[in-house]
Structure formats: C-alpha cells, structure tokens
N, C-alpha and C positions, 0 to 999 in steps of 0.2 A: 709792078716792079718784081723782078725774078729774085728769089732768095739766093744768097751766095752759097756755092758748093762748099762742102766739107771734104777735104782731102786727107788721105793717109800719106804720110811723108816718112821717107827713110832719113834718120839723122846722120847716118854714116856718109851720105852722099848729098842730102838736100833735095833729092828728087821725089816727086810725087809717085806713090804706088797706084792709087785708084781713088775715085770719087766714092765716098762712103754714104754721104747724106747731103742734105741742105740745111742751112742754118734755120732754126725755128723762128717763126713769126710770133708776134704777140698772140695771135689766134691759136697757134700750135701750143704755146705754153698754157694758155687758158684751158685748152681741151685736155692736155696732159694732167694738169692740176685737178680739174673736175672729174676726170676718170678715177684719179687716185682717191679723191674725196669720196666718191661713190662707192669704192671698194672697202671702206673702213669696216663695215659690218661684217665682212667675211673674215676679218682678223679677230673677231671677238673671242672665239673659242681657242683657249690656249693650246689644246691638243692639236688642232688644225695648224696653228701657228708653228709649233715646234716641228710637226711633220713637213711643213713647207720649207723651213730652214734646212732640215736634213736632206730633203729632196733636191734643194738648190746646191748643197755641197756635193751630193752624189753626181748631179748633172755636170757640175764644173770639173769633177775628177774624171768623169767619163770623156769629156771633151778636151782633156788636158793638152794633148799633142798640138791640136789645131789652135788652141788658145795661146800656148806658149810660142808657137811659130809666129803668130800674128803679132803678139806683144813684142817679141824680139825684133821683128821688121819695123816696128813703129818706135821702139825705145832704144834698141841697141844694148839693152841690159844683159843680154846673154841668156841661153837656155838654162844653165844651172841656177842662176840667181832667180830667174822667173819661175822655174819649177818649184823652188823652195818657197817663193812668195805665194804661189798658188796654193801649195800645201798649207801654208799658214792661213790663207784666207778660208779654205774649206774647214780647217780645224776650228777657226773662229765662228763659222756659222754653226757648227755642230755644238760648240761650247754655248752659244747663246740659246740653242734649242734646249740643252740641259737646264739652263737658268730658267727658261720659260716653264719647263716641266716642274721644276722645284717650287717655283712661285714666290720665293722669299723677297724678290724685288718689289712685290706689291706692298710690302710694309704693313700688313693688316694689323690693326690694333682695335681691340674691342674693350670698352669700359662700361659696366653696367652702372645704373644709378647709385649714387651714395649720398643720401641726405645728411650724413654726419659730417661730411667734408665742408671746409670753409673756402670759398662758397660751395653750396651743394653741386654735385656732379650730376648732370642728366645722363641719359643713355647716349653714348657717343661711339660711333664706329667709323673708323678711318682707313682708307687704302688709296692706291694710286691708279689713275686712269690715263690712257693715251692722250697726247696733245692734239693730234690730228695729222695732216699731211705735212711731212718733213721734206725740205729742199736740202739735197746733198750736192756739194761742189767737189768734184774729183780732184785729186792731187796728180801731178805730173810724174812724180818720182816712184810712186807705188801703183802701177797700173792695175794691179789686182787688190792689195790689201787696203788701199785707201781710195778706192775708186768705185765702180758700179756696184760691186758686191762686197765692198770693204766694210770696215768697222762701223762707220756711220749708218750705212744702209742696213747691215745685219742687226745692230743694236736698236734701230728705229722699228724695223719689222718685228723684232723680238718684243718691243714695247706694245705693239699692236698699231703702229702707225704706218700708213702707206707712204711711199717715197717717190719723189721726182728727182732724178739725177741730172745735173748739168755736166755733160761729158767734158773731159779735158781735151783740148785740141791736139795734144801730143799723141793720143791713142784713140781716135775715133772709131776705127774699124773694131778694135778689141772691145770697146764699150758696147757697140751694137751686138756683138756676139755674146758678151756676158749677159746683157739685158734679155736677150732671147732665151738664154738658158734659165734665167730666174722666172721669166714669164711662163715657160713650159712647166716649171716646177709648181708654180701657183695653179696653173690649170689642172694639174694632177689632183689637186685637193679642193677643187671647186671654187677657187679664188680668182676673181676677174683679173685679166692680164694688166689692166690699168693700175693695179697695186704698185707696179714698178714703171714709172714713166722715165723717159730719156729725151733730153733736148740738147741741141748743139747751138754754139755761137755765143759771143759776148753779150749781145743784146738780149738773148734769152735768159742769160744769168741775171741780168738786171730786172727784167720782167718777173722772173721767178720770185726774187726776194720781196717784190712788192705786191704779189697776188694776194688778195684778201682771204683765200682759203688755205694758204700756207700758214702753218702754226709755229714752225721752228725751222732752223737751218743749222747744217754742219758744214764746215769749210776747212780745207788744209791748203795752204798756199802762201803767198807773199804777204808782207806787212801792208803794202800799198793796196793790193786787191782785197785782202781780208778786211782792212779797216774801212774801206769804201762800202762794202756790203754790210759791215757791222753798223755803220752809221745809218745806212738805208734801212736796215731792220729796225733801228730805234726811232727813226723819223717817220715810220708808217702811222696812219691814224690809229691803228691798234699795233703797238710795238710788239715784237716777238722775241723769244730767246735766240741768240746767234752764238753758236759754240764754234769759234774759229781758232785754228792752230795757225799762227802767222809767221813766227820767226824765232830763232834762238841761236845764241853764241856758244852755249854749253861750255862754260869755263872749266878749266882743270888747274888745280893748284898742286904743285909738286914741292913737298917740304924739302928743306936742306938735307935732313937725315936720310929721306928717301932717295934723293939724288945720289948722295954718297954711297948708299947701300947697294942700289941697283939702277944707276943712271942709264947704262946700256940697255937693260931690259925695258925700262920705261920709254926710252926713245924708240925702240923697235915696235912696241905696242902702240905708241902714238902714231907712227907712221901707218900701221895697218888700219887703224881706226879712221884717220883723216882721209885716206885714199880709197877706203871701202865703197864700192859702187861709184867710183870716180868722184867722190866726195859729195854725192848727191843725197845725202841722208840728213833729215831734219835735226838729227841728234849728233852730227859730226862735231867733234871738238874744234872749235874755232878760235879759241884763246887759251894759251897755256902759260901759266906763271911758273917760271923756272928760276932757281936761285943762281946767282953768280957763284963762281968757284969752280973747283976741279970737278965735283960731281955733276953740275949743271953742264959743264963743257963736254963731258963724256955723253951725257944725254943728247946734246945737240949734234954731236958727231954721229951717234948711232942713228939718229933721226935722218941726218943728211945722207948717210950711207944707204938706209933703206929707201927713203924717198927717191934718191937718185937712181935707184934700180927699178923704180915703178914704171911700167909702160904707159905711154900716151893712151888717153881714152876718149870716147865720144860722149858728149853731154846729150841730154834728152832733145834738145832742139838747138838751132843756130842762134836764136835770140838769147838763150842761156849762155851759149859760148861767147857771144859778143859781150855780154854783161860780165862774165868771168874775166875775159881778157882785159877789159877796160877797168874792172874793179881791182885787179891785182897791180896793174900799171899805175893806177892812182895812189895805191898804197906804197908801192915800192919807191916812188919818186920822193917821199918825204924824207927830210934830213934825219940821219941816224937810224934809218931803216935799211937793213941788209937782207940780202936774199942768198943764204948758203946754197939752196937749191932754188933756181929761178922758176916760178909758175908762169904759165902763159900758153900761147898757141903751141900745139904739138904738131900741126899739120893743118891743111886746109879745113879739115872738118873735126879735128881732135884738139885736145888740150894736154898739157904736161903738168904733173903735180910739182908742188914746191912749197916752201915756207918762208916766212919773214921773221926777222928778229928785230926787236926794239927794246931800248931801256925802259923798264917799267915806269920810271919817273916821268916819262913823256905821256903816260896815260893817266896820271894821278890827277890831272886838272883838265878842265874843258879847254878845247882849242882845236888846232888842225888835225891832231892825232886821233880825234874822235871816231874817224872813219874806220880806224882799226878795231873799235868796239862794236862794229856793225857786221852782221852776217854777210859773208861772201860765199855764194852758192857754187860749189865745185871743190876740187882737190887742193885746198890751201889751208893753212893754219898760221896763226901769229903767235910767236914764242916771245913773251915779254920777260926779260931778265930782271930780277929784283935783287937789290942790294941787302935789304933787311925785311924783317916781318912787317914793319910800318908801311913800307912801299907796296908790298903785296896786298895788304889790308886796304890801302888807299885805292887801289885799282878796283878790288872787289866791291867796294862801297859805291862805285860809279856805275856798276853794271845794272842793266834792266832785268826784268824777269826772264827766266830761261826754263826750257824743258828739263834740262839736267844740269847738275854741277858735280864735279869729281875732285876727290882728294886722293893723291898718292902719298902714303905714309910709309915710314919704316916699319920693320916688324915690332920694334919697341913701341913705337906710337900706336900702331894698330892694336896693341895689347892694352891700351888705355893709359899709357904713361905719356908724359910730356903734353903737347898741345893738341893731341888727337881729338878728345872730346870737344874742346874749345873750337877747333877748325870745322868740325861737323856742325856745331851750332851756328857758326858764322855763314856756312854755305846754305843752311836750311831755308832762310828767307828768300833766297835767290832762285829756287828751282822746285818743280814738282817731284823729281827724283834725284836723290843724292847718292852718289857711288863712292865706295872705298876700295881702292887698289883694282880698279877695273876700267873699262872703257864704255862709253855710253851708246855706241852703235849696237843696234840689236835691242829690240823692245819686245820682250816676251809677252805672249797672250796668256794671262794668268789672272786668277781672281784678285790678287792683291796689286796688280799693276796700276800704275798712275802715269798716263802720258798727257801731261798738262803742266801748267805753271803760271806764275804771275805774269801779267801783261808786259811785253807784247808776245810772250810765248803762246798764250791763249787768252781768249776774251772771257773766259769763265773759270770757275774753279773745278770744273768737271774733267774727266779723262775721256780720250777717244779710243783707248785700248784697254781691254780687260772687262770683266763682268759688270762693274758699276758704270760703264759707258751707257747702259740702258736707262739709267736715271735721268739722263738729259731730256728724254722725250715723254716724260711723265709729270703729272701734277697731282697733289693730294686732294682728296675730297673727304668731308666728314658728314655722316648722317646722323642727325640728333632726333631721338625720340621716334624713329621710323619704326612702324610695325614690322614684325618679322616677316610677314608675307610679302612685304614691299621691298625688302632688302635684296641686293644681289647675293648670289650664293657664297661669294667670298666673305661676306660679313655676317653670316648667320651663326647662331650659337652652336649648332651641331657641326659646323665646318664640313659640309658635304664634300668639298674639293680636297680635304686634307692638307690645307695650307699651313706652313709655319706662321705663327702669329703670337702677338702679345695679348693675353686674355685676362683682364681684371689685374693687370700688373705682372703676371707670370708669363715667362717665355714658354710657348709650347711648340714642339716639333713633331 
C-alpha cells in the first residue's frame, strides 16, 4: 500500500502548492525514534548542547527570508508576524543555551553524612537527568515558536533529550526546512542528525505516543486531540508524562469602576487583543464580564467600533474556517444572544471578526448556554453583561482551568483599595497567568514566565514557555553512599563544573 502524500496548501485559496513528503508508516516512526534514542549520548556534554542550540538559532536566522516566505505561503500569517515569531524562536533557543551553561536546572544538592540527625542522614547526592526521547506535536498557529524548533523542542534538547517531532499538516514544507537547519547544526558539533526526527501524518502521531522508547511528550492543540493522546500516554504498559496545552477561554473581568473610568480604552484594547492574528492565539480573551450601566455601554460601543473596522482575515486552514463559521452560528442563535458586530464568513476563504453579547445570568447555571463557555478558535469573543458582583462571581465559579485570567481595575482599585486584592485572589485558582490592566495576547519568553494552567488549559502543572520549561524533561536521581570516584562530576565535592548547588544546606553559586 502506497503511503499518502503530504501536500503544502495555501489557506488563501485552498490550492495545493506542492507535495512535501509522504505520511510516515509505523516502520518510519520506529526508525526515527530509534535514531533519536541512539543519539542520546551525544547530548551528554552540556557545552556541546549549548553550542548546538546556538548554532541552530544562527542557522534559522541565516535562513530567515526563505523560511518566512514558506511559512507565509502555508499559513497566511504575513511576513511581519512570522519574522517576529522566528526572532522569538531563535531568542528562545539562545536563552536555553544560557540555561544549559549556567546549570542551575540540574538542581544539585549534596548532603554529607550526619549521625546526629534523627534519623541519621547518610551521604546523599541529588541531581536531575534527562528522561530520554521526547515526542513533540507541533501547533498550527505558531509555525515557528510552537513547532519543529519551538519551545518544546528547545527545552527538551536543553535537558539532553533527543526529539521526534510530529509535523503539523498546516505547514509541512516549513517543518521540513526547519528540521534540516537543526540537523545541520547538530552535525556541526558531532551530534547525529537523528537527534531531531520528523514524521508526518495522523497515524504517525498515534504510533509515536505508543512507541516504547518515547519517554515523554509535549503537545499544543485542541482539547479533543490532546486528550486522546494524553489518555494514550497514560494507557501505555509504561505510562509516560504528557505535557499538553489543550484549550483556554482566558476570561476577563471588568469592574464597574474600571468601566466608568476608562470604558472606551478597555473596549479598544479588547478589540485589538481578540482580533490579533485573526483570533488564532491560545490566549485570546474569549469571555469578557462587563458591568451593566453607562460605563459598560461605552465599552461595548468602543469594542463595536473597533471590531467593525477590522479587515476580514484568513484562518490557518479551511477546516478551522468551517469550525469557526459553524461555532459562531451555533452561539448566535441562542435566545438573548446579540451580535453587535456579526462574526462569520468574510469571503470564500476568509472570516470576519465580531462579538456576541449575553446576560451573565444565562451563564450562571448549566444549560444550553454552556457552549458560550467553550473556546471558539478565531476572531470572536463573548461579552457577558453582569448586573451585580454576585452574577459575575457565579459565572467565574463555573469556568474550567485557563492559561490566563485578566482583571481590569480602576486606578483606585489598582492601588489596593476596594475589591482589587479580593478579585485577584478569585482569579488565581482559574489560571497560570493572572493579568491586571493588560491583555493576555503576547507571551514573553522570560525566566519568570508561566504558560500553563489548570486542566483543560494544560495536562500538567508545568510551563511550555520560559526557562523552567526544561524541568518537564528531567527526573531526579539520588546517589547514596556512593564513593567519590564513582560519582558524576556534577555531584563531586570539589564541584569541577562550577555548578550552582546546595551543599550541606547552604546555597552556593
């Protein structure tokens, strides 16, 4: 049986560009995983790992024009957006190289024997080691930053784990080009090219999660697809960690005082955030609680004016467009749901931005309106008008886990007066990132960043952005009473690698 071809498709027209590859068979997946597994030893040296990551970043920068052109042809995201995303991706690779150099992610702890303790303490030496081959499932909406050379891959390589990527069908040609850049970078440092595998096809993704040599997986995508893989990872004879980013509504609460003070400004900011990238961001604000009254009315009018001026845009593929059109139509037909600016088809291949309004009381209890509490991928948001604080709180209490939660406060509330501290405490259980007087679109790559949240936002408590993302691909090991000559250099008393560590209870740098 001939393997199905993999085509590069233009989302602006729905036409095929070219055949890029063929879908991987079970044998292809097995070969890619075994090649990655065999490359583990080449990543043992942290100096080599860091140099590899920097060379990968330099290679991507050097190939920028060709990569951005290919990405735009497959995603329609535009050269400006894609150039910025590529810069973010190469910055992230270099940031992880710095983390590898510094070595703090190894969490080295050395405790010498203490017979006076109760119970007595033996000689204990702890650090973290790589898990093994990591399966990475690329995202559609970030063809660079959450794809072949994105955060999951960069953090896994930084941890010392080879990677096999399941390419996203929306950008297969770009995936091949980026994988080749990374393989060339590996070869520069004597690392086998198999350290970065790439496979195409739905069946390949299923085979990958079940392969016995795959030790962990990272995923960014839909709740349905992510949950299926998560369940498969748990059902294996040897279950493995599955770090999935699945879906998020990203609620926003606007206080009455904030709406009265700057309703027009908030409405304009919301329009920019919900339409950014044609609404194809995982942190797009999808539910906004706005008070009834004059301030809320001004906010909604400002939002309507700004969204009404937004140009129609192209989604990443026609399946997403069909889902968006059907999703907004299902929501708009509910009683008491209005569309001040109607979202939907903008043309044969495009969509128009819009938003829906609904009384918050309709969302306070389970029923037909629950669909408004589900993510709708694309340029739409739901504005729920609440009559009092009790209604707003009732809606918040029904929300699942999210990547972000935002509160828009007045200047007085932001200064710590009124309900500001209380509202922050109410939002904290809902999300991994809580914003005050900002918008969630835009996830900075920084050591303190956390891009994750309670289920279904993610399937673990970890982050997929920022320096601590490396922790997902490591496990701790303790050596007890091991002679110094047998210990890895990271755990020896004289600290030959100069690592930050905790030594007999004291932090050393």
